[in-house]
C-alpha positions in Angstrom: -94.9 38.8 13.4 -91.7 41.0 14.3 -88.5 40.9 12.8 -85.7 41.6 15.1 -82.4 42.7 13.9 -80.6 40.0 15.7 -82.8 37.4 13.9 -81.2 38.9 10.5 -79.1 36.5 9.2 -79.9 36.7 5.4 -82.9 38.1 3.5 -85.2 36.4 1.6 -87.6 38.3 -0.1 -88.8 41.4 0.5 -92.9 42.3 0.2 -95.0 45.0 -0.7 -98.7 45.4 0.1 -100.3 48.4 -1.7 -101.6 51.2 -0.4 -103.3 54.0 -2.0 -102.9 56.1 -5.5 -102.9 59.9 -6.1 -106.9 60.0 -6.2 -106.9 57.8 -3.1 -108.2 54.6 -4.7 -106.9 51.0 -3.2 -103.6 49.7 -4.6 -105.0 45.6 -3.7 -102.1 44.1 -5.0 -99.3 42.4 -3.0 -95.6 41.9 -4.5 -92.9 39.3 -4.1 -89.1 39.6 -5.1 -86.8 37.5 -3.7 -82.4 37.5 -3.8 -81.4 36.8 -7.3 -84.4 38.4 -9.1 -84.2 41.4 -11.1 -87.3 44.0 -11.0 -87.8 47.4 -13.3 -90.4 49.6 -12.5 -92.0 51.8 -15.2 -93.9 54.0 -16.3 -94.4 58.0 -17.1 -92.7 60.5 -15.7 -94.1 62.1 -12.7 -96.2 59.2 -12.0 -94.9 57.6 -9.0 -92.1 55.0 -9.7 -89.5 57.4 -7.3 -92.3 57.3 -4.7 -91.8 53.6 -5.2 -88.6 53.0 -4.6 -88.7 55.2 -1.1 -90.6 53.5 0.0 -88.7 50.4 0.0 -85.8 52.4 1.0 -87.7 53.5 4.0 -89.5 50.2 4.3 -92.6 51.8 4.9 -94.9 50.5 6.7 -97.9 52.6 6.5 -96.3 55.8 7.6 -95.9 57.0 3.9 -98.2 59.3 1.9 -98.5 56.4 -0.1 -99.8 54.5 2.9 -97.5 50.8 2.2 -96.1 48.3 3.6 -92.9 46.3 3.2 -92.1 43.3 4.8 -88.4 41.5 4.9 -89.1 37.2 5.6 -92.4 37.8 5.6 -92.6 40.0 8.3 -92.6 43.3 10.2 -89.3 45.1 10.4 -88.4 46.9 14.2 -87.4 49.7 13.8 -83.5 49.2 14.5 -83.9 47.4 11.5 -85.6 49.9 9.6 -83.3 53.0 10.8 -80.2 51.1 11.4 -76.8 53.5 9.5 -74.3 50.8 10.0 -76.1 48.0 8.6 -78.6 49.2 6.4 -80.4 46.8 4.2 -81.2 49.2 1.5 -78.7 51.1 -1.0 -80.0 53.6 -3.6 -77.9 54.6 -6.2 -79.4 57.7 -8.1 -79.8 59.6 -11.1 -77.2 62.3 -9.8 -73.5 61.6 -7.8 -71.2 64.4 -6.7 -68.6 64.1 -5.0 -66.6 66.0 -3.0 -63.6 64.9 -1.3 -60.5 65.4 -2.7 -58.6 62.4 -3.3 -57.7 60.0 -5.7 -60.2 56.9 -7.1 -58.0 54.6 -5.0 -58.2 56.6 -1.6 -61.7 56.6 -1.4 -62.6 53.0 -2.3 -60.1 52.5 0.6 -61.7 54.3 2.9 -64.5 53.0 2.9 -63.2 49.7 3.0 -61.5 49.7 6.0 -64.9 51.6 7.3 -66.3 47.9 6.6 -62.7 46.3 8.3 -61.0 45.4 5.1 -57.1 45.4 5.6 -56.2 48.6 2.7 -53.8 46.3 0.9 -57.2 43.6 0.4 -57.5 42.6 -2.9 -61.0 43.6 -3.5 -60.1 47.6 -3.7 -58.7 46.7 -7.6 -61.3 44.1 -8.0 -63.6 47.1 -7.4 -61.8 49.7 -9.9 -61.4 46.9 -12.3 -65.2 46.4 -12.6 -65.9 50.3 -13.1 -63.6 50.1 -15.7 -65.3 47.2 -17.3 -68.7 49.2 -17.2 -67.3 52.4 -18.0 -67.6 54.0 -21.1 -64.3 55.9 -21.0 -61.5 53.9 -18.4 -59.6 55.7 -15.5 -57.0 54.5 -13.5 -57.2 54.1 -10.1 -54.5 58.0 -9.5 -57.2 59.7 -10.9 -59.0 62.8 -8.2 -63.0 61.4 -8.2 -63.9 64.5 -8.5 -62.9 64.7 -11.8 -64.7 61.3 -13.1 -67.3 61.5 -15.5 -70.8 60.9 -14.2 -70.3 57.7 -16.2 -67.4 56.6 -14.5 -68.9 57.8 -11.2 -71.7 55.4 -10.9 -69.9 52.8 -12.8 -67.7 53.1 -10.3 -70.9 53.3 -7.4 -71.9 50.1 -9.2 -68.8 48.0 -8.8 -68.4 49.6 -4.7 -71.7 48.8 -4.1 -71.5 45.1 -5.9 -68.3 44.0 -4.0 -68.3 46.5 -0.8 -71.9 46.9 0.7 -73.8 44.6 2.7 -77.1 45.9 0.8 -79.0 43.1 0.5 -81.4 45.5 -1.4 -80.7 47.9 -4.6 -82.1 50.3 -5.6 -81.1 51.8 -8.8 -83.1 55.5 -10.1 -83.0 56.0 -14.2 -79.0 54.2 -15.2 -79.9 54.5 -18.9 -77.9 57.7 -19.7 -74.8 56.8 -17.3 -73.1 56.3 -20.1 -72.3 52.4 -18.8 -72.7 48.5 -19.8 -75.9 48.6 -18.7 -76.1 44.5 -18.9 -72.9 44.2 -17.4 -73.5 46.6 -14.2 -76.7 44.6 -13.3 -75.2 41.2 -14.5 -72.6 42.2 -11.6 -75.2 43.1 -8.9 -77.0 40.1 -9.5 -73.9 37.8 -8.7 -73.1 38.7 -5.8 -77.6 38.0 -4.2 -79.0 41.3 -4.0 -82.6 42.3 -4.9 -82.4 44.6 -7.9 -85.1 47.5 -8.1 -84.9 49.4 -10.9 -86.6 52.9 -12.0 -86.4 53.1 -15.9 -87.5 54.4 -19.1 -85.3 52.2 -21.2 -87.4 49.3 -22.9 -83.7 47.3 -22.7 -83.5 47.4 -18.6 -87.3 47.1 -18.7 -87.1 43.6 -20.3 -84.3 42.5 -18.7 -85.8 42.2 -15.5 -87.9 39.2 -14.4 -91.3 41.3 -13.8 -92.5 45.2 -14.1 -94.5 46.5 -12.1 -96.5 49.9 -13.9 -97.1 52.8 -11.8 -99.6 55.5 -12.8 -101.4 57.8 -10.9 -99.3 57.3 -8.3 -100.0 53.8 -7.5 -99.0 50.1 -8.9 -101.5 50.1 -11.5 -100.3 45.9 -12.4 -97.8 43.8 -12.6 -95.9 42.3 -15.3 -94.1 39.1 -15.9 -91.7 39.2 -19.1 -92.8 36.3 -21.7 -90.7 34.1 -23.7 -91.7 36.6 -26.6 -90.3 39.1 -25.2 -86.7 37.6 -24.1 -86.4 37.3 -28.2 -87.0 41.0 -28.6 -84.7 41.9 -26.2 -82.2 40.3 -28.4 -83.3 42.8 -31.2 -83.4 46.1 -29.3 -79.7 45.1 -27.5 -78.6 45.4 -31.7 -80.5 47.8 -32.2 -78.7 49.7 -29.1 -75.7 48.6 -30.4 -75.6 50.5 -33.9 -77.0 53.3 -31.5 -74.1 53.3 -29.6 -71.1 53.1 -33.0 -73.1 56.2 -34.7 -72.8 57.6 -31.0 -68.9 56.8 -30.9 -68.4 57.4 -35.0 -69.5 60.9 -34.1 -67.7 61.6 -31.2 -64.7 60.3 -33.6 -65.7 63.6 -36.2 -66.9 60.6 -38.8 -69.4 61.1 -41.3 -73.1 59.0 -40.9 -73.4 58.1 -44.5 -74.4 54.9 -44.6 -76.1 52.6 -41.1 -77.3 49.8 -40.6 -74.6 47.4 -40.9 -73.9 44.6 -38.1 -72.1 45.8 -34.8 -69.1 43.2 -33.7 -70.8 42.5 -30.4 -67.2 41.4 -29.2 
């Protein structure tokens, strides 16, 4: 049964129906992803992670190289849903984000807010900048030229912007681990806004933060693994190791010698 644009009040779930891998072998899998869930996509470089993200962004209907099909709320979306520019169901945060507008951070967010029908004095504008600074490793202010932001600052700003201004219920993230931001806070912020979070990653911490992970091999969905209780316990250990590595990086940047390591890092 087809799903028409006028019927989309809320996206509760999306369903990915398997197609074929690079060898033409059927994936023989159906995956349902629900609002509030975090799903990671893992696999070697070149295995097809970005291709799966592309199929979801396109809301594929067996019309991409993989022949996968994506259903919205269990139904086939019509073209006015798939190709809508004003009300896109899917937002994507890519690895490289480059701004070309010569405006301040505040002016950029204000323009986006106004395009969404919000008043230029709406407090959400300041909220986005505040949240972005909580995610970014290095702070910036509202008057900072947007073209002067680092890669991590840019990613933090767009994650906060997506959380508060984007109406898209599905958020795709391609490689967030090297962005220089607080990954856990970023994912938690998006989840709180009742979005489906799907991220392609090589980061074990991000992989285990997800309720399930999709394993990609030879261009196809190889299997789906639900995160176990033991893996969640190991996540705490991995995050502690990550905090220690971040502490070492910060000490190096300050010009300190790294002659002692392994001391516990204060989580606060």
